[in-house]
MILOBA-848139 format. One line per 4 residues: for each residue x, y, z of N, C-alpha, C, O. Coordinates in nm, 2 decimals. Layout:
X/Y/Z/X/Y/Z/X/Y/Z/X/Y/Z; ...
END
This chain:
-2.30/-0.46/-0.60/-2.29/-0.49/-0.46/-2.27/-0.64/-0.43/-2.20/-0.68/-0.34; -2.33/-0.72/-0.52/-2.31/-0.87/-0.50/-2.17/-0.91/-0.51/-2.11/-0.99/-0.44; -2.10/-0.85/-0.61/-1.96/-0.88/-0.64/-1.87/-0.84/-0.53/-1.77/-0.90/-0.49; -1.90/-0.72/-0.47/-1.82/-0.67/-0.36/-1.84/-0.76/-0.24/-1.74/-0.79/-0.17
-1.96/-0.81/-0.22/-1.98/-0.90/-0.11/-1.92/-1.04/-0.13/-1.89/-1.11/-0.04; -1.90/-1.07/-0.26/-1.84/-1.20/-0.30/-1.69/-1.20/-0.26/-1.63/-1.31/-0.24; -1.63/-1.08/-0.25/-1.49/-1.08/-0.21/-1.48/-1.11/-0.06/-1.58/-1.09/0.01; -1.37/-1.16/-0.02/-1.35/-1.19/0.12/-1.34/-1.06/0.20/-1.33/-0.95/0.15
-1.36/-1.07/0.33/-1.35/-0.96/0.42/-1.22/-0.88/0.41/-1.22/-0.76/0.40; -1.11/-0.95/0.40/-0.98/-0.89/0.38/-0.97/-0.81/0.26/-0.92/-0.70/0.26; -1.02/-0.87/0.14/-1.01/-0.80/0.02/-1.10/-0.67/0.02/-1.07/-0.57/-0.04; -1.21/-0.68/0.09/-1.30/-0.57/0.10/-1.23/-0.46/0.17/-1.24/-0.34/0.14
-1.17/-0.49/0.28/-1.09/-0.39/0.36/-0.98/-0.33/0.28/-0.96/-0.21/0.28; -0.91/-0.41/0.20/-0.80/-0.36/0.12/-0.86/-0.27/0.01/-0.80/-0.16/-0.02; -0.97/-0.30/-0.05/-1.03/-0.22/-0.15/-1.07/-0.08/-0.10/-1.04/0.02/-0.16; -1.14/-0.08/0.01/-1.18/0.05/0.07/-1.06/0.13/0.11/-1.05/0.25/0.09
-0.96/0.07/0.18/-0.84/0.14/0.22/-0.76/0.19/0.10/-0.71/0.30/0.11; -0.76/0.12/-0.01/-0.68/0.16/-0.13/-0.75/0.28/-0.19/-0.68/0.37/-0.24; -0.88/0.28/-0.20/-0.95/0.39/-0.26/-0.93/0.52/-0.18/-0.90/0.62/-0.24; -0.94/0.51/-0.05/-0.92/0.62/0.04/-0.77/0.67/0.04/-0.75/0.79/0.04
-0.68/0.58/0.03/-0.54/0.61/0.02/-0.50/0.69/-0.11/-0.43/0.78/-0.11; -0.56/0.64/-0.22/-0.53/0.70/-0.34/-0.59/0.85/-0.34/-0.52/0.94/-0.39; -0.70/0.87/-0.28/-0.76/1.00/-0.27/-0.67/1.09/-0.18/-0.64/1.20/-0.21; -0.63/1.03/-0.07/-0.55/1.10/0.03/-0.41/1.14/-0.02/-0.36/1.24/0.02
-0.36/1.07/-0.12/-0.23/1.10/-0.18/-0.23/1.24/-0.25/-0.12/1.30/-0.27; -0.34/1.28/-0.29/-0.35/1.41/-0.36/-0.36/1.53/-0.26/-0.35/1.65/-0.31; -0.38/1.51/-0.14/-0.38/1.61/-0.04/-0.24/1.65/0.01/-0.15/1.57/-0.02; -0.22/1.77/0.07/-0.09/1.81/0.11/-0.03/1.72/0.23/-0.09/1.72/0.34
0.07/1.65/0.20/0.13/1.57/0.31/0.24/1.64/0.38/0.28/1.61/0.50; 0.30/1.74/0.31/0.41/1.82/0.37/0.38/1.97/0.37/0.32/2.02/0.27; 0.41/2.04/0.48/0.39/2.18/0.49/0.51/2.24/0.55/0.55/2.20/0.66; 0.57/2.34/0.48/0.69/2.40/0.54/0.69/2.54/0.50/0.63/2.59/0.40
0.77/2.62/0.59/0.78/2.76/0.56/0.88/2.79/0.45/0.98/2.72/0.44; 0.85/2.88/0.36/0.93/2.92/0.25/1.05/3.00/0.30/1.16/2.98/0.25; 1.03/3.09/0.39/1.14/3.17/0.45/1.15/3.30/0.37/1.09/3.32/0.26; 1.24/3.39/0.42/1.26/3.52/0.35/1.14/3.61/0.35/1.06/3.61/0.44
1.13/3.68/0.24/1.02/3.78/0.22/0.89/3.71/0.22/0.79/3.76/0.27; 0.88/3.59/0.17/0.76/3.51/0.16/0.71/3.47/0.30/0.59/3.46/0.32; 0.81/3.46/0.39/0.77/3.42/0.53/0.70/3.53/0.60/0.60/3.51/0.68; 0.73/3.66/0.57/0.66/3.78/0.62/0.52/3.79/0.57/0.43/3.84/0.64
0.50/3.74/0.45/0.36/3.74/0.40/0.28/3.62/0.44/0.16/3.61/0.42; 0.35/3.52/0.51/0.27/3.41/0.56/0.25/3.30/0.46/0.16/3.23/0.46; 0.35/3.29/0.36/0.34/3.20/0.25/0.40/3.06/0.30/0.51/3.06/0.34; 0.33/2.96/0.28/0.38/2.82/0.31/0.38/2.74/0.18/0.30/2.77/0.09
0.46/2.65/0.17/0.47/2.56/0.05/0.42/2.42/0.10/0.45/2.38/0.21; 0.34/2.36/0.02/0.29/2.22/0.05/0.32/2.13/-0.07/0.33/2.17/-0.18; 0.34/2.00/-0.03/0.36/1.90/-0.13/0.26/1.79/-0.10/0.24/1.75/0.01; 0.21/1.73/-0.21/0.12/1.62/-0.20/0.20/1.49/-0.16/0.32/1.49/-0.15
0.12/1.38/-0.14/0.18/1.26/-0.10/0.26/1.19/-0.22/0.33/1.10/-0.20; 0.24/1.24/-0.34/0.31/1.19/-0.46/0.46/1.23/-0.47/0.53/1.18/-0.55; 0.50/1.33/-0.39/0.63/1.39/-0.40/0.74/1.29/-0.35/0.72/1.22/-0.25; 0.85/1.28/-0.43/0.96/1.19/-0.39/0.94/1.05/-0.43/0.83/1.00/-0.48
1.05/0.97/-0.42/1.05/0.83/-0.46/0.95/0.75/-0.38/0.88/0.67/-0.43; 0.95/0.77/-0.25/0.86/0.70/-0.16/0.71/0.73/-0.20/0.63/0.63/-0.20; 0.68/0.85/-0.23/0.54/0.89/-0.26/0.50/0.83/-0.40/0.39/0.78/-0.41; 0.59/0.83/-0.49/0.56/0.78/-0.62/0.54/0.63/-0.61/0.44/0.57/-0.67
0.63/0.56/-0.54/0.61/0.41/-0.53/0.48/0.38/-0.45/0.41/0.28/-0.48; 0.45/0.46/-0.35/0.33/0.44/-0.27/0.21/0.45/-0.36/0.11/0.37/-0.36; 0.21/0.56/-0.44/0.10/0.58/-0.53/0.08/0.47/-0.64/-0.03/0.43/-0.67; 0.19/0.43/-0.70/0.19/0.33/-0.80/0.14/0.20/-0.74/0.07/0.12/-0.81
0.19/0.16/-0.63/0.15/0.03/-0.56/0.00/0.04/-0.53/-0.06/-0.06/-0.54; -0.04/0.15/-0.49/-0.19/0.17/-0.46/-0.27/0.15/-0.58/-0.38/0.08/-0.58; -0.23/0.20/-0.69/-0.30/0.19/-0.82/-0.29/0.04/-0.86/-0.39/-0.01/-0.91; -0.18/-0.02/-0.85/-0.17/-0.17/-0.88/-0.26/-0.25/-0.80/-0.33/-0.34/-0.85
-0.27/-0.22/-0.67/-0.36/-0.29/-0.58/-0.51/-0.27/-0.62/-0.58/-0.37/-0.62; -0.54/-0.15/-0.65/-0.68/-0.12/-0.70/-0.71/-0.19/-0.83/-0.82/-0.25/-0.84; -0.62/-0.19/-0.92/-0.64/-0.26/-1.05/-0.66/-0.41/-1.02/-0.75/-0.47/-1.08; -0.58/-0.47/-0.94/-0.59/-0.61/-0.91/-0.72/-0.64/-0.84/-0.78/-0.75/-0.87
-0.76/-0.56/-0.75/-0.89/-0.59/-0.68/-1.01/-0.56/-0.77/-1.11/-0.63/-0.76; -1.00/-0.47/-0.86/-1.11/-0.44/-0.96/-1.12/-0.56/-1.06/-1.23/-0.60/-1.10; -1.01/-0.61/-1.10/-1.01/-0.73/-1.19/-1.07/-0.85/-1.11/-1.15/-0.92/-1.17; -1.05/-0.86/-0.99/-1.11/-0.97/-0.91/-1.26/-0.94/-0.89/-1.34/-1.04/-0.90
-1.30/-0.82/-0.88/-1.44/-0.78/-0.87/-1.51/-0.81/-1.00/-1.63/-0.86/-1.00; -1.45/-0.79/-1.11/-1.51/-0.82/-1.24/-1.51/-0.97/-1.28/-1.55/-1.01/-1.38; -1.45/-1.05/-1.19/-1.45/-1.20/-1.20/-1.37/-1.24/-1.33/-1.40/-1.34/-1.39; -1.26/-1.16/-1.35/-1.17/-1.19/-1.46/-1.06/-1.28/-1.40/-1.00/-1.24/-1.31
-1.03/-1.39/-1.47/-0.93/-1.48/-1.42/-0.80/-1.45/-1.49/-0.79/-1.49/-1.61; -0.70/-1.39/-1.42/-0.57/-1.37/-1.48/-0.48/-1.46/-1.41/-0.46/-1.46/-1.29; -0.42/-1.55/-1.49/-0.33/-1.65/-1.43/-0.20/-1.59/-1.38/-0.12/-1.53/-1.46; -0.18/-1.59/-1.25/-0.06/-1.54/-1.19/0.02/-1.66/-1.14/-0.04/-1.76/-1.10
0.15/-1.65/-1.13/0.23/-1.76/-1.08/0.22/-1.79/-0.93/0.26/-1.89/-0.88; 0.15/-1.69/-0.86/0.13/-1.71/-0.72/-0.02/-1.69/-0.69/-0.10/-1.65/-0.77; -0.06/-1.73/-0.57/-0.20/-1.73/-0.53/-0.24/-1.58/-0.50/-0.16/-1.49/-0.49; -0.38/-1.56/-0.49/-0.43/-1.43/-0.46/-0.38/-1.39/-0.32/-0.36/-1.27/-0.29
-0.37/-1.49/-0.23/-0.33/-1.45/-0.09/-0.18/-1.40/-0.09/-0.15/-1.30/-0.03; -0.10/-1.46/-0.17/0.04/-1.42/-0.18/0.05/-1.28/-0.25/0.12/-1.19/-0.20; -0.03/-1.26/-0.35/-0.03/-1.13/-0.42/-0.08/-1.02/-0.32/-0.03/-0.91/-0.31; -0.19/-1.05/-0.25/-0.24/-0.95/-0.16/-0.15/-0.92/-0.04/-0.13/-0.80/0.00
-0.08/-1.02/0.01/0.02/-1.00/0.11/0.13/-0.92/0.07/0.18/-0.83/0.14; 0.18/-0.95/-0.05/0.29/-0.87/-0.11/0.26/-0.73/-0.13/0.33/-0.64/-0.09; 0.14/-0.70/-0.19/0.10/-0.56/-0.22/0.08/-0.49/-0.09/0.12/-0.37/-0.07; 0.01/-0.55/0.00/-0.02/-0.49/0.13/0.10/-0.45/0.21/0.11/-0.34/0.27
0.20/-0.54/0.21/0.32/-0.52/0.28/0.40/-0.41/0.22/0.46/-0.32/0.29; 0.41/-0.41/0.09/0.49/-0.31/0.02/0.43/-0.17/0.04/0.50/-0.07/0.05; 0.30/-0.16/0.03/0.23/-0.03/0.06/0.26/0.02/0.20/0.29/0.14/0.21; 0.26/-0.07/0.29/0.29/-0.03/0.43/0.44/0.02/0.44/0.46/0.12/0.51
0.53/-0.05/0.38/0.67/-0.02/0.39/0.69/0.12/0.32/0.76/0.20/0.38; 0.63/0.14/0.20/0.66/0.27/0.14/0.59/0.39/0.21/0.63/0.50/0.20; 0.48/0.36/0.28/0.41/0.46/0.35/0.50/0.50/0.47/0.51/0.62/0.50; 0.56/0.40/0.54/0.65/0.44/0.65/0.77/0.51/0.60/0.82/0.61/0.66
0.83/0.47/0.48/0.94/0.54/0.42/0.90/0.69/0.39/0.98/0.78/0.42; 0.78/0.70/0.34/0.74/0.84/0.30/0.72/0.93/0.43/0.77/1.04/0.43; 0.67/0.87/0.53/0.65/0.95/0.66/0.79/0.98/0.71/0.81/1.09/0.76; 0.88/0.89/0.71/1.01/0.91/0.77/1.09/1.02/0.69/1.17/1.09/0.74
1.06/1.03/0.56/1.14/1.13/0.48/1.08/1.27/0.49/1.14/1.37/0.46; 0.96/1.28/0.54/0.90/1.42/0.55/0.88/1.46/0.70/0.82/1.57/0.72; 0.93/1.39/0.79/0.91/1.43/0.93/0.98/1.57/0.96/0.92/1.64/1.04; 1.09/1.60/0.90/1.15/1.73/0.92/1.08/1.84/0.86/1.11/1.96/0.89
0.99/1.82/0.76/0.93/1.92/0.69/0.78/1.94/0.73/0.70/1.97/0.65; 0.75/1.91/0.86/0.62/1.93/0.91/0.51/1.84/0.84/0.44/1.89/0.75; 0.51/1.72/0.87/0.41/1.63/0.82/0.27/1.68/0.86/0.25/1.71/0.97; 0.18/1.68/0.76/0.04/1.73/0.80/-0.05/1.61/0.84/0.00/1.49/0.84
-0.17/1.64/0.88/-0.26/1.53/0.92/-0.29/1.44/0.81/-0.32/1.32/0.83; -0.28/1.48/0.68/-0.31/1.39/0.57/-0.20/1.28/0.56/-0.23/1.17/0.51; -0.08/1.32/0.60/0.03/1.22/0.60/0.00/1.11/0.70/0.02/0.99/0.67; -0.05/1.15/0.82/-0.08/1.05/0.92/-0.20/0.97/0.88/-0.21/0.85/0.92
-0.30/1.03/0.82/-0.41/0.96/0.77/-0.37/0.85/0.67/-0.42/0.74/0.67; -0.28/0.90/0.58/-0.23/0.80/0.48/-0.16/0.68/0.54/-0.17/0.57/0.49; -0.08/0.71/0.64/-0.01/0.60/0.71/-0.11/0.51/0.78/-0.10/0.39/0.77; -0.22/0.57/0.83/-0.32/0.48/0.89/-0.39/0.40/0.79/-0.43/0.28/0.82
-0.42/0.46/0.67/-0.48/0.38/0.56/-0.39/0.27/0.51/-0.44/0.16/0.48; -0.26/0.29/0.51/-0.17/0.19/0.47/-0.17/0.07/0.57/-0.16/-0.04/0.54; -0.19/0.11/0.70/-0.20/0.00/0.81/-0.33/-0.07/0.78/-0.33/-0.20/0.80; -0.44/0.00/0.75/-0.56/-0.07/0.72/-0.55/-0.17/0.60/-0.60/-0.28/0.61
-0.48/-0.13/0.50/-0.45/-0.22/0.38/-0.37/-0.34/0.43/-0.40/-0.45/0.39; -0.27/-0.31/0.51/-0.19/-0.43/0.56/-0.27/-0.52/0.64/-0.25/-0.64/0.64; -0.36/-0.47/0.73/-0.45/-0.56/0.81/-0.54/-0.64/0.71/-0.56/-0.76/0.74; -0.59/-0.57/0.61/-0.67/-0.64/0.51/-0.59/-0.75/0.44/-0.65/-0.86/0.42
-0.47/-0.73/0.41/-0.39/-0.83/0.34/-0.36/-0.94/0.44/-0.35/-1.06/0.40; -0.34/-0.91/0.57/-0.32/-1.02/0.67/-0.45/-1.11/0.68/-0.44/-1.23/0.69; -0.56/-1.04/0.67/-0.69/-1.12/0.67/-0.70/-1.20/0.55/-0.76/-1.32/0.56; -0.66/-1.16/0.43/-0.66/-1.24/0.31/-0.58/-1.36/0.33/-0.62/-1.47/0.28
-0.46/-1.34/0.39/-0.37/-1.46/0.41/-0.44/-1.56/0.51/-0.43/-1.68/0.49; -0.50/-1.51/0.61/-0.57/-1.59/0.71/-0.69/-1.67/0.65/-0.71/-1.79/0.68; -0.76/-1.60/0.56/-0.87/-1.67/0.49/-0.82/-1.78/0.39/-0.89/-1.87/0.37; -0.70/-1.77/0.35/-0.64/-1.86/0.25/-0.58/-1.98/0.32/-0.53/-2.08/0.26
-0.57/-1.98/0.45/-0.51/-2.09/0.53/-0.39/-2.05/0.61/-0.33/-2.14/0.67; -0.36/-1.92/0.62/-0.25/-1.88/0.70/-0.11/-1.87/0.63/-0.10/-1.90/0.51; -0.01/-1.84/0.71/0.12/-1.82/0.66/0.18/-1.95/0.62/0.26/-1.96/0.52; 0.14/-2.06/0.68/0.19/-2.19/0.64/0.15/-2.23/0.49/0.23/-2.29/0.42
0.04/-2.18/0.45/-0.01/-2.20/0.32/0.08/-2.12/0.22/0.11/-2.17/0.11; 0.12/-2.00/0.26/0.21/-1.92/0.18/0.34/-1.98/0.17/0.41/-1.97/0.06; 0.39/-2.03/0.28/0.52/-2.10/0.27/0.53/-2.21/0.18/0.63/-2.24/0.12; 0.42/-2.28/0.16/0.42/-2.40/0.07/0.43/-2.35/-0.08/0.47/-2.43/-0.16
0.40/-2.22/-0.11/0.41/-2.17/-0.24/0.55/-2.13/-0.28/0.59/-2.13/-0.40; 0.63/-2.11/-0.18/0.77/-2.07/-0.21/0.85/-2.19/-0.24/0.86/-2.28/-0.16; 0.92/-2.19/-0.35/1.00/-2.31/-0.39/1.12/-2.33/-0.29/1.18/-2.23/-0.25; 1.14/-2.45/-0.25/1.24/-2.48/-0.16/1.38/-2.46/-0.22/1.40/-2.49/-0.34
1.47/-2.40/-0.15/1.60/-2.37/-0.20/1.69/-2.50/-0.17/1.70/-2.54/-0.05; 1.74/-2.55/-0.27/1.82/-2.67/-0.25/1.96/-2.64/-0.19/2.03/-2.55/-0.24; 2.00/-2.71/-0.09/2.12/-2.68/-0.02/2.22/-2.80/-0.04/2.32/-2.82/0.03; 2.19/-2.88/-0.14/2.27/-3.00/-0.16/2.41/-2.96/-0.22/2.41/-2.86/-0.30
2.51/-3.03/-0.19/2.64/-3.00/-0.25/2.67/-3.10/-0.35/2.63/-3.22/-0.34; 2.74/-3.06/-0.45/2.77/-3.16/-0.55/2.89/-3.24/-0.51/2.99/-3.19/-0.46; 2.88/-3.37/-0.53/2.99/-3.46/-0.50/3.06/-3.50/-0.62/3.00/-3.53/-0.72; 3.19/-3.50/-0.62/3.27/-3.54/-0.73/3.34/-3.67/-0.71/3.41/-3.72/-0.80
END
């Protein structure tokens, strides 16, 4: 518990949101009628949140976020070319983007409550990543990490 409390508030929010999102991905996100004879029997087909490119990317990014946060919890220092704030912001943003993509791809197939809970958890992760950025000094601090693109022209 001490190590969990040693994480910043944003990282704590991201960790809890990521654990819940990973669990939520295994519930049925899509529910649709099969049709034909199966429809008379009342048979429905469901797909979990892992179905499709958006679902697979959402799941893999959630696993990567969890692994990154667990490594931070274990106090293991892995040298990355960017700061923890940049890593958190990138992962949180990508998770939110792929959650929105996943929701948009299943709207025609009767999205279930689990899909909307998953989207809400992705928003929670994105809010946590925003808080990680604020704890690190804000967006200006992240901008200083991005190498400046040289716009000089060569003179002959």
